[in-house]
C-alpha positions in Angstrom: -6.4 7.3 -11.1 -2.8 8.1 -12.1 -0.2 5.4 -12.7 1.5 6.5 -9.4 -1.7 6.1 -7.5 -2.3 2.7 -9.1 1.2 1.6 -8.2 0.7 2.8 -4.6 -2.5 0.7 -4.3 -0.9 -2.4 -5.8 2.2 -2.0 -3.6 0.3 -1.5 -0.4 -2.0 -4.5 -1.2 0.8 -6.8 -2.1 2.7 -5.8 1.1 -0.4 -6.5 3.2 -1.1 -9.8 1.5 2.5 -11.0 1.9 2.4 -9.9 5.6 -0.9 -11.7 6.3 -0.4 -15.0 4.3 1.9 -17.8 5.3 4.5 -18.1 2.5 3.6 -21.8 2.1 0.0 -20.8 1.5 0.6 -18.2 -1.2 -1.9 -18.5 -4.0 -1.5 -16.4 -7.1 -5.2 -16.6 -7.9 -6.1 -15.3 -4.4 -3.5 -12.5 -4.8 -4.9 -11.6 -8.2 -8.5 -11.2 -6.8 -7.2 -9.3 -3.8 -5.6 -6.9 -6.2 -8.7 -6.6 -8.3 -10.7 -5.8 -5.1 -8.2 -3.2 -3.9 -8.2 -1.4 -7.3 -12.0 -1.4 -7.4 -12.1 0.1 -3.9 -9.5 2.7 -4.8 -11.5 3.7 -7.9 -14.7 4.0 -5.9 -13.0 6.2 -3.4 -11.7 8.4 -6.2 -15.1 8.7 -7.7 -16.6 9.9 -4.5 -13.9 12.5 -4.2 -14.5 13.9 -7.7 
């Protein structure tokens, strides 16, 4: 995965997280694990394309 692809995945995930979560309920640990999951899914998709 290129840096641009990684940045795209992170940006999309952060945008979706901030859209879905009430600002008063923001949790950095939850966001971190959401990002980990998104990166894992992106890597798995890339592996199936290769």
